[in-house]
MARBA-3410 file (N, C-alpha, C, O; in Angstrom, 1 decimal):
116
113.1,-94.7,-32.5,114.0,-93.6,-32.5,115.2,-93.9,-33.4,115.7,-95.0,-33.3 ~ 115.5,-93.0,-34.3,116.7,-93.3,-35.2,118.0,-92.8,-34.6,118.0,-91.8,-33.8 ~ 119.0,-93.4,-35.0,120.4,-93.0,-34.5,120.8,-91.8,-35.4,120.5,-91.7,-36.6 ~ 121.6,-91.0,-34.8,122.2,-89.8,-35.5,123.4,-90.3,-36.4,124.2,-91.1,-35.9 ~ 123.4,-89.7,-37.5,124.6,-90.0,-38.4,125.7,-89.1,-38.0,125.6,-88.2,-37.3
126.9,-89.5,-38.5,128.1,-88.6,-38.3,127.9,-87.2,-38.8,128.3,-86.3,-38.2 ~ 127.3,-87.1,-40.0,127.1,-85.8,-40.6,126.2,-85.0,-39.7,126.4,-83.8,-39.5 ~ 125.1,-85.6,-39.2,124.2,-84.8,-38.3,125.0,-84.4,-37.0,124.7,-83.3,-36.5 ~ 125.8,-85.2,-36.5,126.6,-84.9,-35.3,127.5,-83.7,-35.6,127.7,-82.8,-34.7 ~ 128.2,-83.8,-36.7,129.1,-82.6,-37.1,128.3,-81.4,-37.2,128.7,-80.3,-36.8
127.2,-81.5,-37.9,126.3,-80.3,-38.1,125.8,-79.7,-36.8,125.9,-78.5,-36.6 ~ 125.4,-80.6,-35.9,124.9,-80.1,-34.6,126.1,-79.5,-33.8,125.9,-78.5,-33.0 ~ 127.3,-80.1,-33.9,128.4,-79.5,-33.2,128.8,-78.1,-33.7,129.1,-77.3,-32.9 ~ 128.7,-77.9,-35.0,129.0,-76.6,-35.6,127.9,-75.6,-35.1,128.2,-74.5,-34.8 ~ 126.7,-76.0,-35.1,125.6,-75.2,-34.6,125.8,-74.8,-33.1,125.6,-73.6,-32.8
126.2,-75.8,-32.3,126.4,-75.5,-30.9,127.6,-74.5,-30.7,127.6,-73.6,-29.9 ~ 128.7,-74.7,-31.5,129.8,-73.8,-31.4,129.4,-72.4,-31.8,129.8,-71.4,-31.2 ~ 128.6,-72.3,-32.9,128.1,-71.0,-33.3,127.2,-70.3,-32.3,127.3,-69.1,-32.1 ~ 126.4,-71.1,-31.6,125.6,-70.5,-30.5,126.5,-70.0,-29.4,126.2,-68.9,-28.8 ~ 127.5,-70.8,-29.0,128.4,-70.3,-28.0,129.1,-69.0,-28.4,129.2,-68.1,-27.5
129.5,-68.9,-29.6,130.1,-67.6,-30.1,129.1,-66.5,-30.0,129.4,-65.4,-29.6 ~ 127.9,-66.7,-30.4,126.8,-65.7,-30.4,126.6,-65.2,-28.9,126.4,-64.1,-28.7 ~ 126.5,-66.2,-28.0,126.2,-65.8,-26.6,127.4,-65.0,-26.1,127.2,-64.1,-25.3 ~ 128.6,-65.5,-26.4,129.8,-64.7,-25.9,129.9,-63.3,-26.5,130.3,-62.4,-25.8 ~ 129.4,-63.2,-27.7,129.4,-61.9,-28.3,128.3,-61.0,-27.7,128.6,-59.8,-27.5
127.2,-61.5,-27.3,126.2,-60.8,-26.6,126.7,-60.3,-25.2,126.4,-59.2,-24.8 ~ 127.4,-61.2,-24.5,128.0,-60.9,-23.2,129.0,-59.8,-23.4,129.1,-58.8,-22.6 ~ 129.8,-59.9,-24.5,130.8,-58.8,-24.8,130.2,-57.5,-25.1,130.8,-56.5,-24.7 ~ 129.0,-57.5,-25.7,128.4,-56.2,-26.0,128.0,-55.5,-24.7,128.0,-54.3,-24.6 ~ 127.6,-56.2,-23.6,127.2,-55.7,-22.4,128.5,-55.3,-21.5,128.4,-54.3,-20.8
129.5,-56.1,-21.6,130.6,-56.0,-20.6,131.8,-55.1,-21.1,132.6,-54.7,-20.3 ~ 131.9,-54.9,-22.4,133.0,-54.2,-22.9,132.9,-52.7,-22.5,131.8,-52.2,-22.5 ~ 134.1,-52.0,-22.3,134.0,-50.6,-21.8,133.7,-49.5,-22.8,133.2,-48.5,-22.4 ~ 134.1,-49.7,-24.1,133.8,-48.6,-25.0,133.3,-49.2,-26.4,133.2,-50.4,-26.6 ~ 133.0,-48.2,-27.2,132.3,-48.6,-28.5,133.2,-49.4,-29.4,132.8,-50.3,-30.1
134.5,-49.2,-29.3,135.5,-50.0,-30.2,135.5,-51.4,-29.8,135.5,-52.3,-30.6 ~ 135.6,-51.7,-28.5,135.6,-53.1,-28.0,134.3,-53.7,-28.3,134.2,-54.9,-28.5 ~ 133.2,-53.0,-28.2,131.9,-53.5,-28.4,131.7,-53.9,-29.9,131.1,-54.9,-30.2 ~ 132.2,-53.1,-30.8,132.2,-53.4,-32.2,132.9,-54.6,-32.5,132.5,-55.5,-33.3 ~ 134.1,-54.8,-31.8,134.9,-56.0,-32.0,134.2,-57.2,-31.6,134.1,-58.2,-32.3
133.5,-57.1,-30.4,132.8,-58.3,-29.9,131.6,-58.6,-30.8,131.4,-59.8,-31.1 ~ 130.9,-57.6,-31.3,129.8,-57.9,-32.1,130.2,-58.4,-33.5,129.5,-59.3,-34.0 ~ 131.3,-57.9,-34.0,131.7,-58.4,-35.4,132.2,-59.9,-35.3,131.9,-60.7,-36.2 ~ 132.9,-60.2,-34.2,133.3,-61.6,-34.1,132.1,-62.5,-33.8,132.0,-63.7,-34.4 ~ 131.2,-62.0,-33.1,129.9,-62.8,-32.8,129.2,-63.1,-34.1,128.9,-64.3,-34.4
129.0,-62.1,-35.0,128.3,-62.3,-36.2,129.1,-63.1,-37.2,128.6,-64.1,-37.8 ~ 130.4,-62.8,-37.3,131.2,-63.4,-38.3,131.4,-64.9,-38.0,131.1,-65.8,-38.9 ~ 131.8,-65.2,-36.8,132.1,-66.6,-36.5,130.9,-67.4,-36.1,130.6,-68.5,-36.6 ~ 130.1,-66.8,-35.2,128.9,-67.5,-34.7,127.9,-67.8,-35.8,127.4,-68.9,-35.9 ~ 127.5,-66.8,-36.5,126.5,-67.0,-37.5,127.0,-67.9,-38.6,126.2,-68.7,-39.2
128.2,-67.7,-39.0,128.8,-68.5,-40.1,128.8,-70.0,-39.6,128.5,-70.9,-40.4 ~ 129.1,-70.3,-38.4,129.1,-71.7,-37.9,127.7,-72.2,-37.9,127.5,-73.4,-38.2 ~ 126.8,-71.4,-37.5,125.4,-71.9,-37.4,124.9,-72.3,-38.8,124.3,-73.3,-39.1 ~ 125.2,-71.4,-39.8,124.8,-71.6,-41.2,125.5,-72.8,-41.7,124.9,-73.7,-42.4 ~ 126.8,-72.9,-41.5,127.6,-74.1,-42.0,127.1,-75.4,-41.4,127.0,-76.4,-42.1
126.7,-75.4,-40.1,126.2,-76.6,-39.5,124.8,-77.0,-40.2,124.6,-78.1,-40.4 ~ 124.0,-76.0,-40.5,122.8,-76.2,-41.2,123.0,-76.7,-42.6,122.3,-77.6,-43.0 ~ 124.0,-76.2,-43.3,124.3,-76.6,-44.6,124.8,-78.0,-44.6,124.4,-78.8,-45.5 ~ 125.6,-78.4,-43.7,126.1,-79.8,-43.6,124.9,-80.8,-43.5,125.0,-81.9,-44.0 ~ 123.9,-80.4,-42.7,122.8,-81.3,-42.4,121.8,-81.3,-43.6,120.9,-82.2,-43.6
121.9,-80.4,-44.5,120.9,-80.4,-45.6,121.2,-81.5,-46.6,122.4,-81.9,-46.8 ~ 120.2,-81.9,-47.3,120.4,-82.9,-48.3,120.2,-82.4,-49.7,120.5,-83.1,-50.7 ~ 119.8,-81.2,-49.9,119.5,-80.6,-51.1,120.7,-79.7,-51.6,121.1,-78.8,-50.8 ~ 121.2,-80.0,-52.7,122.4,-79.3,-53.2,122.1,-77.8,-53.4,122.9,-77.0,-53.0 ~ 121.0,-77.4,-54.0,120.7,-76.0,-54.2,120.7,-75.2,-52.8,121.1,-74.1,-52.7
120.1,-75.9,-51.8,120.0,-75.3,-50.5,121.4,-75.1,-49.9,121.7,-74.1,-49.3 ~ 122.2,-76.1,-50.1,123.6,-76.1,-49.6,124.4,-75.0,-50.3,125.1,-74.2,-49.6 ~ 124.2,-74.8,-51.6,124.9,-73.7,-52.3,124.4,-72.4,-51.8,125.3,-71.4,-51.6 ~ 123.2,-72.2,-51.6,122.6,-70.9,-51.1,123.2,-70.6,-49.7,123.5,-69.5,-49.3 ~ 123.3,-71.7,-48.8,123.8,-71.5,-47.5,125.3,-71.1,-47.6,125.7,-70.2,-46.8
126.1,-71.7,-48.4,127.5,-71.3,-48.6,127.6,-69.9,-49.1,128.5,-69.2,-48.7 ~ 126.7,-69.5,-50.0,126.7,-68.2,-50.5,126.4,-67.2,-49.4,127.0,-66.1,-49.3 ~ 125.5,-67.5,-48.5,125.2,-66.7,-47.4,126.4,-66.6,-46.4,126.6,-65.5,-45.9 ~ 127.1,-67.6,-46.2,128.3,-67.6,-45.3,129.3,-66.6,-45.9,129.9,-65.8,-45.2 ~ 129.5,-66.7,-47.2,130.5,-65.8,-47.9,130.1,-64.4,-47.8,130.9,-63.5,-47.5
128.8,-64.1,-47.9,128.2,-62.8,-47.8,128.4,-62.3,-46.4,128.8,-61.1,-46.2 ~ 128.1,-63.1,-45.4,128.3,-62.6,-44.0,129.8,-62.4,-43.7,130.1,-61.4,-43.0 ~ 130.7,-63.2,-44.2,132.1,-63.0,-43.9,132.6,-61.7,-44.5,133.4,-61.0,-43.8 ~ 132.1,-61.3,-45.6,132.6,-60.1,-46.3,131.9,-58.9,-45.6,132.6,-57.9,-45.3 ~ 130.6,-58.9,-45.5,129.9,-57.7,-45.0,130.0,-57.4,-43.5,130.1,-56.2,-43.2
130.1,-58.4,-42.7,130.2,-58.2,-41.2,131.5,-57.5,-40.9,131.6,-56.5,-40.1 ~ 132.6,-57.9,-41.5,133.9,-57.3,-41.1,134.0,-55.9,-41.8,134.6,-55.0,-41.2 ~ 133.5,-55.8,-43.0,133.5,-54.4,-43.6,132.7,-53.4,-42.8,133.1,-52.3,-42.6 ~ 131.5,-53.9,-42.4,130.6,-53.0,-41.6,131.3,-52.6,-40.2,131.2,-51.5,-39.8 ~ 131.9,-53.6,-39.6,132.6,-53.3,-38.3,133.7,-52.3,-38.5,133.9,-51.3,-37.7
134.5,-52.4,-39.6,135.5,-51.4,-39.9,135.0,-50.1,-40.1,135.5,-49.1,-39.6 ~ 133.9,-50.0,-40.9,133.3,-48.7,-41.2,132.7,-48.0,-40.0,132.8,-46.8,-39.8 ~ 132.1,-48.8,-39.1,131.6,-48.3,-37.8,132.7,-47.7,-36.9,132.6,-46.7,-36.4 ~ 133.7,-48.5,-36.8,134.9,-48.1,-36.0,135.5,-46.8,-36.5,135.9,-45.9,-35.8 ~ 135.7,-46.8,-37.8,136.3,-45.6,-38.4,135.4,-44.3,-38.3,135.9,-43.3,-38.0
134.1,-44.5,-38.4,133.2,-43.4,-38.3,133.2,-42.9,-36.8,133.1,-41.7,-36.6 ~ 133.2,-43.9,-35.9,133.2,-43.5,-34.5,134.5,-42.7,-34.2,134.5,-41.7,-33.4 ~ 135.6,-43.1,-34.7,136.9,-42.4,-34.4,136.9,-41.1,-35.1,137.3,-40.1,-34.4 ~ 136.4,-41.0,-36.3,136.3,-39.6,-36.9,135.3,-38.7,-36.2,135.5,-37.5,-36.3 ~ 134.3,-39.3,-35.6,133.3,-38.4,-34.9,133.9,-38.0,-33.5,133.2,-37.2,-32.8
135.0,-38.6,-33.1,135.6,-38.1,-31.9,135.2,-39.0,-30.7,135.4,-38.5,-29.5 ~ 134.6,-40.1,-30.9,134.3,-41.0,-29.8,135.5,-41.5,-29.1,136.4,-42.1,-29.7 ~ 135.6,-41.2,-27.8,136.9,-41.6,-27.1,136.9,-43.0,-26.7,135.9,-43.7,-26.5 ~ 138.1,-43.6,-26.8,138.3,-44.9,-26.3,138.4,-45.0,-24.8,138.6,-43.9,-24.2 ~ 138.3,-46.2,-24.3,138.4,-46.3,-22.8,139.9,-45.9,-22.3,140.8,-45.9,-23.2
140.0,-45.7,-21.1,141.3,-45.3,-20.5,142.4,-46.3,-20.7,143.6,-45.9,-20.7 ~ 142.1,-47.6,-20.7,143.1,-48.6,-20.8,143.6,-48.8,-22.2,144.5,-49.7,-22.4 ~ 143.1,-48.1,-23.2,143.5,-48.3,-24.6,145.0,-47.9,-24.7,145.4,-46.9,-24.3 ~ 145.8,-48.8,-25.3,147.2,-48.6,-25.5,147.6,-48.1,-26.8,148.5,-47.2,-27.0 ~ 147.0,-48.6,-27.9,147.4,-48.3,-29.3,146.2,-47.7,-30.0,145.0,-48.2,-29.9
146.4,-46.6,-30.7,145.4,-46.0,-31.5,146.0,-45.8,-32.9,146.6,-44.7,-33.2 ~ 145.8,-46.8,-33.8,146.4,-46.7,-35.1,145.8,-45.6,-36.0,146.5,-45.0,-36.8 ~ 144.5,-45.4,-35.9,143.9,-44.3,-36.7,144.5,-43.0,-36.3,144.8,-42.2,-37.2 ~ 144.7,-42.7,-35.0,145.3,-41.4,-34.6,146.7,-41.4,-35.1,147.2,-40.3,-35.6 ~ 147.5,-42.5,-35.0,148.9,-42.5,-35.5,148.9,-42.2,-37.0,149.8,-41.5,-37.5
148.0,-42.8,-37.8,147.9,-42.5,-39.2,147.6,-41.1,-39.6,148.1,-40.5,-40.5 ~ 146.7,-40.5,-38.8,146.3,-39.1,-39.0,147.5,-38.2,-38.7,147.7,-37.2,-39.5 ~ 148.2,-38.5,-37.7,149.3,-37.6,-37.3,150.5,-37.8,-38.3,151.2,-36.8,-38.6 ~ 150.7,-39.0,-38.9,151.7,-39.2,-39.9,151.4,-38.5,-41.2,152.3,-38.1,-41.9 ~ 150.1,-38.4,-41.5,149.7,-37.7,-42.7,149.9,-36.2,-42.7,149.9,-35.6,-43.7
149.9,-35.6,-41.5,150.1,-34.2,-41.4,151.5,-33.7,-41.6,151.8,-32.6,-41.5
END
């Protein structure tokens, strides 16, 4: 049996952190009260969890081209996940999907009222 190197331990730690974020995001999808909170939970899950898992994998790779592709994937996930979450929340708001009763601030509604 071979001993783990420091690089492998860091990679596995990042993967474990990513898995924890993904699990917490899945729990958030079930437990959150409305679509806006669920979108937030899902976007954090994808952005942080998936990025950490890919970064952990990239650190453990020995091939430079594979590492570069992994880093490119992380950048792509960071840009697209947050953009998609914003677009979904805005579309839900424009479609009239109500927020839960405990919602305190509605910036979209404030912006629409200020534009009138």
